[in-house]
N, C-alpha and C positions, 0 to 999 in steps of 0.2 A: 279466316274471314267469317263474319256473322251474317247469315242470310235469313231474313224474315220471309218464310214461305207462305204463311197465312197470318194476316193481321186482324186484330179485333176492332172494336169500336174506337173511333178517333177521340182525342182529348176534347175537341169541340163538342162532339155529341154527348160525351159524359158531362161536360160543364153545363150544357143546356138542360140535361135531365136533372142534375143537381139543383139548378136554379128553380125548376118547377116544384121539386120536392120541398125546397127551403121555403118558398112562398106559402105552400099548403100548410106546412107544419106551423109556421109563424102565426097564421090566422087562427088555427085550432088552439094553440097554446094561449093566445089572447082571450079566446072565448071561454076556455076552461078556467083561466085565472079570474075572469069576471063573473062567471055564473056557476062555477063549481059543479056539484053533483048533477044539476039539471043539464048542463052541457055534456057531461060524461055520459049520462043516460041516453041523450039524443044521439050521440055519436055511436054508442054501442048498438043501439037499435038500427041505425043506418048502415053500419059496416058489418056487424056480426049478427044482425037480426036477434039480438039478445037484450032483454029488458026485464030482468028478474026483480023481485021485491027487494032483494039485497044482493049486491055483487059478492059480498064476503060469504064463503061457505061455512056453514055451522059444523060443529064437531060431528054431529050425527050424519050430516050429508057426506062429510069426508070419509067416515067409517063405512057408509053404505057403498061409496064408490070403490074403496079399497076391497071390501068384501065381494064386490062383483067381479074381481079379477081372478084368473086362474092362479093357483099357487106358484106355478112355474114363473109367471110374470113377476110376482112378489120376490121370489128367490133370485131371479136374474137382476132385478133392481138392487136388491141387497148386496149381491156380489159386486156389481159395478160400484156401488157406493163404498164398499169396503176398500176397493182399490184406490179410489179417489181420496178417501179419508186417510189412508195409509201414506200416500204421497204428500198430501197437504200437511199432515202432522210432521212428516220429516222436514218439509220446507220450513214450517214454523219453528221447529227445534233449531234450525240453523240461524234464526234471528234472535240474538241475545241482547238483553239490556246491558249497558256498560256504565261503569263509573271509574274515572281515572284521576289521579292527582298529577296535574300537568306541571305544577310548581308547588313548593311547600305551602300548604294552607289553601290551595285552590283546587277544588274538586269539581270536575265537569262530568256530565253523564247524559245518556239518552235512554228513553223508555219507549217501548213499542206498545201503544195503547189502541185497542180496537175502536173502530167507529161505533157510535152508539146505535144507529139504526140504518138499515139497508133495505132498498127495494129491489127485488130481483125480477127482471122480465124474462119469461120463458116463452119463446115463440110457439105459435100454433098454426092456424090456417090449414093449409093442405097437409102439413106434417105435424103431428103432435110431438114436440121436441122434448121427450122425456129426459134425455141426457142433460139438457141445459139446466134442469132443476138440480141435478147433482153438482154441476160445475159452479153454480152461484150460491144456492141456499146452503148446501153442505159445507162448502169452502168458507163461507162467511161464519158459519157456526164453529168450525174448527178454529178460526181466527179469534173467536170470543165475542162476536157481535151480539148484543143483548136482544135487539128486536130485528127480526128478519121477516119481511113480508114478501109475498110472491104473487105475481099476476100472470095469467095465461088466458088466451081467448077460448071460447067454446069451439068445438069441432062439429060443424054442421048443426049447430043449435043444441049440442049435448056436451056436458062436462067431459073432458078427456080424462078418464079414470086413471090410466097409468101415470099421466103427468101429475095429477093431484096426489097420487100415492107417493111418487118420488119426492114431491115437495114436502109432504108430511113426514116421510121417512128421513128426509134430509134435515128436518128440524125447523121448518117454517112455523113462525108464530101466528101468522095470519095468511090466509089464502083467498085470493079474489079471482073470480071468473070474469076477466076483463082483458081486452087486447088492444094492440095498436098504440097510436099516439095518445089516445085517451087514458090508457093504463099508465104509460110513462108519465104523463102530465099529472094524473091523480096522485101518483106516488111522490113525484118531485115537488109539486106545488101544494099538495094537500087539498082536501075538500071537507065538506061538513061531516062526512062519514068515514073518510080515510085520512088518518093522521100522516102528514108528510114525513119524509125520511131525510137523512143526511147525505145519502149516497145512492146512486142508481147504477145497477150492473146488469149485464146480460146482452146477448146478441139479438139481432132482429133485422128486419128489412130496412130499406133506405129511409123510410119514414120514421121508424123507431130510432135509428142511428142519428138522424137529423134532430129529432126531439131531444135526445140526450145532449147533443151538441149545443142546442139553444138553451137548455136548462143548466148547462155547466157554468158554475160560478155561484148560482143559487144553491146548487147541490154539487157534490163531487160525482164523478163518473169513473168507471174502470177504464174504458177506452171506446173509441168509435168503431164498433164491430159491425161493419156493413155486410153486403152480400159476400158469401163464401168465395174464397179464391184458392186455386190449387196450381202448383208448379211441379211438373215431373221432370227430373234430370235423368237422362238415360244415355247409356253408351251401347256398343254392339253386343254386350253381354246380356242385355235385356231383350224383350220381345214385344211385338206390336200388340198382341192380345192384352198383355198386362198393362201396357201404357194406356191403351184405349179404355180398358175397364176402370183404371184409376182416375182417368180424366173425367169420364162420364159419371163416376161414382160421386164426384163433388159438383159437377155441372148440374146435377138434378136438384140441387138446393133451390135454384131459381133461375129465371130467364136472363138475369144480368150477372151470373156468376162466372168470372173469368177462369178458364182452364188453359194452361200453357204447357206445351211440350217443348223442352229444351234438350237438344240431343246432338251428339257427334256422329250419330249413325244415319247415313243417307238412306239405308234400307228402311229404318223405322220412320224417318221423316216423310219419305215418299209413300209409305204404306199405311200411314195412320188414318187417312181419310176413309179409305175403303173399309178398314176394320171398324171404324166408328159407325159408318153407314150400316155395316152388317149387324153390329150390336144394337143400334137404335131400332132395328126391325123387331127385336124381341124384348127390349127393355120396357117394363111397364111405365116408367117415368120419362119415356122418350119425348113426350110433348113438351116437357120442360128442359130436359138435358139437351135435346136437339137444338132448341132455340138458343140456349146459352152457348153451345159450341159454335153454332152458325154465326152469332153476332159478337161473341167475346172470346172465342177460342183462338189460340195462336200456335203456330209451329215455327220454331227458330232453330236453324241448323248452324252448328259451330264446328270449327276444325279441331280445337284442343280443349283439354280440361280447364285450362286457364281462361279460355273464352266462356266456357260454361259457368265458371265461378264469377266472372265479372258481370255476365248477364243476369245470373241469379241474384247477385247483390243489388243490381240496378232495379230489378223487378220487385224485390223485397216482398215476396208473397206471404200470405197468411200460412198456408201449408206447403211444405216442400218435401216431396218424395224423392229419395236418391236411389235410383235403380241402376247402379254402376258397379263395376268390379271392386272398387275400393271406396265404399260410401264414407268411411271415416276421414278420408282425405278432405271431403267437403265439411265435415264436422269441425275439423281443425282449422279451416280457413274461412268459411262463410261467416258473415257478420250481420246480414239483414234477412231475418225470417221470423215468422211467428212460432212455428214448431217444425222440427226436422223429423223425418221418418226414414231411418237408415236401413237400406237393404230391401230385397224383394220379399222378405218374410213378413214385413210389417206394412201398414198402410194407414191412410188418414182415418178410415172408419174406426180402427182400433182406438185412436186418440179421441175421436168424436164421442165414442160410446162407452168404453169400458176399461181401457188399460191403466188409467190413473192420472195422466197428465190432463191439464185443463184445456177445454176446446174453445173457450172464448179468447180469440186471438186478434192481433192487429191486422187491418185490411187497408187498402188504398195507400200502400207504401209506408204506413205508419211503423212498420217493423224497422225502419231506419232509426227510430228513436225510442221505441217502447217495446216491452214484451207483452205477454198476454195476462189474463186474469190469473191470479194466484193468491195464496193466503196472505201474502205481504201487502196486497192492494187494499185489504181491509184494516190494515194497521197504520196508525200515524206514528212516525218516529219523531218524538219531541225531545227537546233538550232541556237541561237544567244546570244551574251552577250554585255553588256554595263556597263562601270565601271566609277565611279566618280574619280576625282583627289585624294581625301582623301582615297578612298577604294583601288586605285591602289598602293598607297604607302604601305598600310598594307598587301594586298594579295601578292604583289610583293616580300616582304621579305620571306614569306613562299615558294613561287615558286622558288626563288633563291636558298634556301637551299635544296629543293627537287631536283632541277636540278643538284646541285653539287653531291648529292648522286649517281646519274646516270651518272656522267661525261659528261653531255651535256653542254658544255661551251657556245655554241651559244644560246641555250635556256636560260641559266642563264643570259646571257648578255641582252636578251630581257626584262627579269624581272628587272635586275639591272638598266637599263636605265630609266625605269619608276619610280623606287624608287628614283634615283638621281634627276630626274626632278620634281617629285611631292612630295617627302618625306620630304623636308624641313630640319630643323635643327635636328630633331629626327631620321633621317635615320641612320640605322646601316650599310648600304652598302656604301663602300668607293666611293668618287667622282672621 
């Protein structure tokens, strides 16, 4: 039996919050579309208290910011990017162009062509999200994107040096100190000083995710990566301290970040709240993590592994930590998740920051139908065909008859023309 011991926010509450965000974003996008740079400047001044002469950082400004960092920071960024590059290159190597002869004289193929220009949003605000620069900028460059621009907000009125360093080291062609809806809109719509892009990628808060959603169609997007989610699957081989640590480690992202404990252990289910309360007393980000747990945290007690599996697939969480005796049992059976973290030795923070997999992942149950950002998201798989004269005479007759079934006279004539021209004396299509 599945028991919900602690429930999070209701669907009605989430829907109302989404409605307010949607209305705010819609009006801001309309303003930026109409007034361009002027609107972007006003919004930056209003939300970030930031109104520089130019939002784009010059090469000397980038160098100065990088030079201001300790060498250890530079080395650590380089290490993380080496892991992410290595995995992205391996993923790209698995994507092959193909060409096959499906019938004599008929050659079909596909090519993987990089998107020409990409805008990467790197969140800031309370947390300078250095790792998001690796995940978007670097991965786009591994894919072969020609122009990669990146935006991040100032941190308390100051450029976030480590984030800028990560953008530059990842290969960004243009770096802008600009945040929020205005950054996403400027990249997606283009302004007088920022040339628009073909695709927007990167995580962000609810407003950034909604801006991407509303711009989708005018530009491509990676996915709607909203507030961070985490799901911990635990059995009696786990312990309360680790479960609480891993839940709060992701709840600190923001006050609307869901953190869910899914367990067959009554001991852990009944002890989790006291342990979370204990950790919140010493956690520096307790003001955020505590609110997220209070409003969006859940505890679900199951009887069997099969129930854990069905609930995990129903929840379809962005991050899933499997803290069980046999974590690969879930790897073999789970179908809905953004990323799996198998065993007590790994955790979501590794994936977020350094281990090599991409941390931009599906939220709000989107894991039911999509994976996260990866090198393949920046590639368009496009097809082509080439047909010999003999083959066009043959395939054209089939096409002609199939077009006639659908009453597509113009389509039929395209096929008939080839049959008449290349079919010779054996053609069954009238000249």
